[in-house]
N, C-alpha and C positions, 0 to 999 in steps of 0.2 A: 306429455300430459296425457294420462290416462281417463278416463271417463267411465269409473269403475262402480254401474249401472245399466242394469239395461233399459229401464224405463227412458232414462239421460238421454241415453245414446241417440236410440229409434229417434227422440223429440230433437234435440239438441247439439246430437253433431255435425249436422253441418253448418249449421252456423258458426259454434264455433271454431269451424275447419279453417271457415272463411274469414274470418276476424282474427284469429289468433296467428303469429310469428313463428311459433315453435308446432311440432309433430300433436299434432292430436289423434287417443285411439281411440276408440270405443270397445263397448262387451259387446257387440252385436255382430261386427264382421269372424273375430276370429274364434265364433260359437257355433256360427252357422258353415264357415271354414274345415272345423275338427268332423260337425256333423257327418258332410258328403262323405270327406274319405273314410269316416268311420261307416258306413252305411254298405250291408250287400246287397239291401231289394228296393233299395230305393222310394224306402216310406221311412217320414222322419218327422216322430212329434214335438212338436215345445208345451213347455207351459215355461206362465210367468205374468207377470202383471198386468190389468186392466187394461192399461195405457200402452205397456209393449206392445198386447197382441191387436189393441187395435190401430195401431202407429199401421200393420201390416210389416215391420222391419226386417221381422225374421223371414218370413218368404221368399221376403224380394233379394232379402243375400241368398239366401238358398238355389231357388233358379237362378241365378246372374253365377253362379258358382256349377250348380248344373250342367248347364245350356248347351245342347250338344250331343248331351247325351240322352242316348234309346233306350228304357223308355224311360220318359215323363217325371219324373219326380212328382212323389206321391207328400205334401202335411198335413196335419194334422196339430191346430193350434188351440186351447184351452186355456181359461184365464183360471187363476188357483189364491181369489186375494188373499182362504188364511191360511195360505202356507205360513207368508210372513208374519204374522204374530205369535204362528209356532214357535219359530224361531225365536222373537224378540222376548218370550215367554220362557225361552226354556223348555219347551216341552216334544224333544227329540225323537220320542217312542221310545225311551229306555232310562226314564225315570221312575217313577211313582206309577201306579198301576192306574190312578187313574186319569194323569195324564198320560200314560202310554197308550188309555182306550182312544182316547181323544186324538192323541196325533195318527194311530190306528186307522182309525174310521174317517178321519178328512182322509189321509194318504187317499183309501181304496176309496174313497166317493167321487176324487178326482182319476185315478187313473181306472179306475172301473169307466168315467163317463170319455175320455180318453183312447180306452178301449173298447168302445163301439163306435168310434169315429175312424180307427187304426185298426186291430186286429193285428196286423199280420209287421208294423212298427218295429224296427229293430234299432233304431237309435232314437233318443228321450234330452234334447237339450233343456236344461236347466235354465230357465230365459232371466232369470233374478238372481240376483248373487247373496240373496238368501239363502235360496234353495239349498245349495251343495252342503250347506250344512245338515240338513235333512239329507242326504244322500245313503246314510246305511237304512233308514225306514224305506225312503224309494225305492231303492234297490232292492228291498226283498217283498215289499208289494208288488212290485213292477211286475218281479220272477213268478210268482202266486199269481199276479192276473193273468199274460201275457202267454204264457206256458212255457215260453221259449225266454232265450239269451234278450237282454235289453242292452243295451252299450249308456250309459248316462255318458252325456258330454257337461261339465261344471263350464259353461261361459265365461267364469271368474277364471280359472285353471289359464283356459286356450286363450283369455287375455294376458294375463303375466306371461306366459311362454309370446305371444308375438310381442310385446313388449320389449323379451329377451332381445330377443332375433332382432328388432327396431336399434337400439343400443350397440347391440354386437356389428352391425352394418353400416353404423357410427360413429366406431370406436372408443363410443363410450365407456363398452359394458366393466365391468371391477371383476379381475379376475380370482379375489378372493377378499376376505375382512367383513365385515356386519355391518351394515349399513345403521342407522338412525332412524328415528318414529318421533313425526310432532303431527299432533293432531289439531285443527281448527272445528271447531262442528258450532252452532247456532242453539244447541241446545246440553244441556251438562249433565239431566238430568238423572240417567241412566245406559250416557254412554260407555264406563268405565266396566257394567255388567255383559253388556251388551258390545260392545268390540272386547273383551277377554274373552268369550263364546266363541266368537270368530277367529281371534286370532291363534286360540290353544296359548295362552298368556297374558295375566296381569297387564293391566295399560293405567301405570298411576296416572297420578294427578296435575305431575308435574311433566305429563309428554303430552295434555294439552290446552288447549285456550279457547274461551269464548269467540265464534266470530261472529261477529254485528255488520251487516252493511252499513247500515242509520247513523251510526257513534261518530262524533266529532274527534276526526281525524287529531286533533290535538287532547282527549282526552286521556285523562289517565286513571278512567274508570279499572279496577282489579279485575283480569283475563278477559282485561281488550286491547290486545297489540296493538301497536300502530301497524304493524307493516301486516296484520290481516287484516286491518282498514283501508287499507293505500290495495292490498289484492279484488277487492269487491270492485264489478262494475260500475256501484252508485259510487264508491271513490275517484274510479278515473273518471265519471261525466264531471263531477265536482273540480275535479282537479284542471280539465282542460278548459274552465269558464273561465 
């Protein structure tokens, strides 16, 4: 199981790992590992949601992976809550002039604040799985503000590579062929639009189903499959009672 959200990984991964019988992989550790491997000066920046920043998960992971090296690693963190709505609205800095100016101004504000904290950083972790969609914009702004090359670490990409390694070690990695995609979502209002932006291809309605942990397991309501209900913690607790 992949916990494909840095905030969820920061807060829920220990519980999921303890409670589930299948291997569970989060986004923080792979992203931290790639950052440690990439830095040349030992100064790493992290931008993420407020929840992920407050958890302290990235500094803990980076310091653990850096242990024993001299000098000590320096980590600068910054919560960037406005980047998520930019991605979900499609304001990526490459569209209409007004939208591009807004995205540019927000990126400059955040990375300017990070520059004040750590002007020498040479690696920046995109500690939210929304942020890689903004990678071209963030790379341009970082180059200009920091004035030297800054490597952007995509925590989602790092987690995908870690998942590939784990599957290969377990002898479960498929050597060829194309996988299938089925999405269980709690809100279908804009899922197709936003998911297509992330995946770079359309996500049709046939590939998604509404996930409602509170529905009756015997319910035949359209879009709320029994399989999705049985996957929920609510369903498991009821099934055991």
